[in-house]
C-alpha positions in Angstrom: -118.7 -4.9 70.0 -116.4 -4.4 73.1 -117.7 -5.1 76.4 -118.9 -1.7 78.7 -116.2 -0.6 81.4 -116.8 -1.7 84.3 -116.4 1.6 86.0 -118.7 3.6 84.2 -121.3 5.0 87.1 -123.7 4.7 85.3 -123.9 1.1 85.1 -125.9 -0.4 88.3 -122.8 -1.6 90.9 -124.3 -5.2 89.9 -123.3 -5.1 86.6 -120.1 -3.1 87.2 -119.5 -5.8 89.6 -119.6 -8.6 86.9 -118.1 -6.6 84.1 -115.0 -6.5 86.8 -115.3 -10.2 87.0 -114.9 -10.3 83.5 -112.4 -7.4 82.5 -110.5 -7.3 85.8 -110.2 -10.8 87.9 -110.9 -13.3 84.9 -112.3 -16.9 85.1 -110.4 -19.5 87.1 -108.6 -16.1 89.1 -109.2 -16.1 92.8 -110.2 -12.3 94.6 -111.3 -11.1 98.3 -114.2 -9.0 99.7 -111.5 -6.5 100.2 -110.5 -6.7 96.4 -113.7 -6.0 95.9 -114.3 -3.1 98.2 -111.0 -1.7 97.0 -112.2 -1.5 93.3 -115.9 -0.1 94.3 -114.8 2.4 97.0 -117.3 4.3 99.0 -120.0 1.7 97.2 -122.1 0.3 99.7 -122.4 -3.4 99.4 -121.0 -4.1 96.6 -119.8 -7.4 97.8 -123.5 -8.2 98.3 -124.1 -6.9 94.5 -121.3 -10.0 93.6 -123.1 -12.4 95.2 -126.2 -12.0 93.3 -124.9 -12.5 90.2 -125.0 -16.3 91.5 -129.0 -15.7 91.2 -128.2 -15.4 87.0 -126.0 -18.3 86.2 -122.6 -16.7 87.6 -120.2 -19.5 89.5 -118.5 -17.9 92.3 -117.1 -20.6 94.2 -116.4 -20.1 98.2 -113.6 -22.6 100.6 -117.6 -24.3 101.2 -117.1 -25.3 97.6 -113.3 -25.5 96.8 -111.7 -26.5 99.6 -108.4 -25.0 98.3 -109.6 -21.5 99.0 -108.9 -19.4 102.1 -111.5 -18.3 104.1 -112.2 -15.5 102.5 -111.5 -15.9 99.5 -113.8 -16.7 96.8 -113.1 -18.0 93.0 -115.0 -16.4 89.8 -115.4 -19.9 88.2 -117.6 -18.7 84.9 -119.7 -16.4 83.8 -123.5 -16.2 83.6 -125.9 -14.4 82.2 -124.3 -10.8 80.4 -126.6 -8.5 83.1 -125.1 -5.9 81.2 -127.0 -6.6 78.5 -130.5 -4.2 77.9 -133.4 -6.6 79.4 -130.8 -8.9 81.7 -130.0 -9.0 85.0 -133.3 -8.5 85.9 -136.0 -10.7 87.5 -139.8 -10.0 88.1 -140.8 -9.5 91.9 -136.8 -10.1 92.7 -136.4 -6.9 94.8 -137.0 -7.0 98.9 -138.9 -4.5 100.1 -137.7 -2.8 103.5 -140.7 -4.3 104.8 -141.0 -7.6 103.8 -137.2 -8.1 104.7 -138.5 -6.7 108.7 -141.1 -9.1 108.0 -138.6 -12.5 107.6 -136.7 -11.7 109.9 -139.1 -11.6 112.4 -140.7 -14.7 111.3 -137.4 -16.2 111.4 -136.5 -15.2 114.7 -133.7 -13.1 113.4 -131.3 -16.5 113.1 -129.7 -17.6 110.0 -132.3 -21.0 109.0 -129.2 -22.6 107.6 -126.5 -22.7 110.2 -128.6 -20.9 113.6 -126.5 -18.1 114.3 -127.7 -14.8 115.2 -126.8 -11.0 114.2 -124.0 -9.9 115.7 -122.3 -13.4 116.7 -119.0 -14.4 116.1 -118.6 -17.1 113.6 -116.5 -20.4 115.3 -112.8 -19.7 114.9 -112.9 -16.2 113.4 -113.4 -12.7 114.1 -116.2 -12.2 111.3 -119.7 -11.4 113.3 -122.5 -12.7 111.5 -125.2 -10.6 109.4 -128.6 -11.3 108.2 -130.0 -11.2 105.1 -132.8 -12.3 102.7 -132.4 -15.7 100.5 -134.9 -16.9 98.2 -135.2 -21.0 98.6 -137.1 -23.8 96.9 -139.2 -25.6 98.3 -140.6 -28.5 97.2 -144.4 -29.4 97.5 -146.3 -32.3 97.8 -147.7 -32.0 94.9 -144.7 -32.3 92.8 -144.4 -28.9 91.4 -142.0 -26.0 93.4 -142.3 -23.3 94.6 -139.4 -20.0 95.9 -140.1 -18.3 99.5 -138.0 -16.0 101.4 -136.0 -17.2 104.5 -133.2 -15.5 106.8 -129.8 -16.5 105.8 -126.9 -15.2 107.4 -123.8 -13.6 105.3 -121.7 -16.7 105.1 -123.9 -19.5 104.4 -125.3 -16.9 101.7 -122.0 -16.2 100.1 -121.4 -20.3 100.0 -124.1 -20.2 97.5 -124.9 -23.9 98.3 -128.2 -23.8 96.8 -130.7 -25.3 99.4 -133.7 -27.0 98.5 -136.3 -27.3 101.2 -138.6 -30.7 100.7 -141.7 -30.3 102.0 -142.9 -33.1 100.9 -140.4 -35.6 102.2 -140.8 -33.3 105.6 -144.4 -34.6 105.4 -144.0 -37.7 104.9 -142.0 -38.6 107.7 -144.0 -37.0 110.0 -146.8 -39.0 109.3 -145.1 -42.0 109.9 -144.5 -40.4 114.0 -146.2 -41.5 116.9 -147.8 -39.8 118.9 -145.4 -38.9 121.3 -142.9 -38.6 118.9 -145.7 -35.6 116.9 -146.3 -33.7 120.1 -142.4 -33.6 121.0 -142.0 -32.1 117.4 -145.1 -29.6 117.8 -143.3 -28.7 121.0 -140.4 -27.6 119.3 -141.8 -26.2 116.8 -144.1 -24.1 118.9 -140.8 -22.6 121.2 -139.2 -22.1 117.4 -136.2 -24.2 119.5 -135.4 -27.6 120.7 -135.4 -28.0 124.3 -132.5 -30.9 125.1 -133.7 -33.8 127.4 -131.1 -33.4 130.8 -129.9 -37.3 129.7 -128.5 -36.2 126.2 -127.1 -32.6 128.0 -126.0 -35.0 130.5 -124.3 -37.3 127.5 -122.9 -34.2 125.8 -121.0 -33.4 129.5 -119.8 -37.2 129.3 -118.4 -36.9 125.7 -115.9 -34.2 126.9 -114.4 -35.8 129.8 -111.4 -37.7 129.4 -110.3 -41.3 129.5 -109.7 -41.3 132.8 -112.6 -39.3 133.6 -114.8 -41.5 131.6 -113.6 -44.5 133.7 -115.0 -43.3 136.5 -118.4 -42.4 135.4 -118.6 -46.4 134.5 -117.8 -47.4 137.6 -120.5 -45.9 139.0 -122.9 -47.0 135.8 -121.0 -50.1 137.1 -119.7 -50.8 133.1 -116.6 -52.2 131.8 -113.9 -50.3 130.9 -113.3 -49.9 127.5 
């Protein structure tokens, strides 16, 4: 029995996107976001539906995984679950409501928990603006079990499909080894949801940007030998 047509409007966008990858792009070949837009004109978030296929075992690499790819290129490496078949392509509780989305974004301070970028901010070295989405991140718990929690993540980090896993057990163990002053520092940063850099750290960052001759002047003031 042959595959359904990827142009069948009765199928959902993710299923059509999967069929398009198989029938048009082909495993091992490269496509771009513009190719997706051209294939699904007028379909909102078609590129997001392509990304969703990773949740079902589809391997779609970006330049993060494959350095030979351009920044806006993706490679369809391998097919996963045949999401177009009856009973496939769905996960219990996989849908995120608008209320959940607003709550997660607010709780995470409206910035990506992977790279820290905020909505509308331009990615370094590009003219591309960041958009925030909701991702599911596995969390390893102290009792050895794991769970999946919702987290805010930008379109670039989520497209990268890095499969980050949060190791809560490791974090708590390391926290337990800190002294009282270090724990207070972490507590303050956590309360503010940002790290406050000390003046000496900010000064060091500025010193590192100085050319060699200028750094020598700093050494003179500090009575240090020149490098």
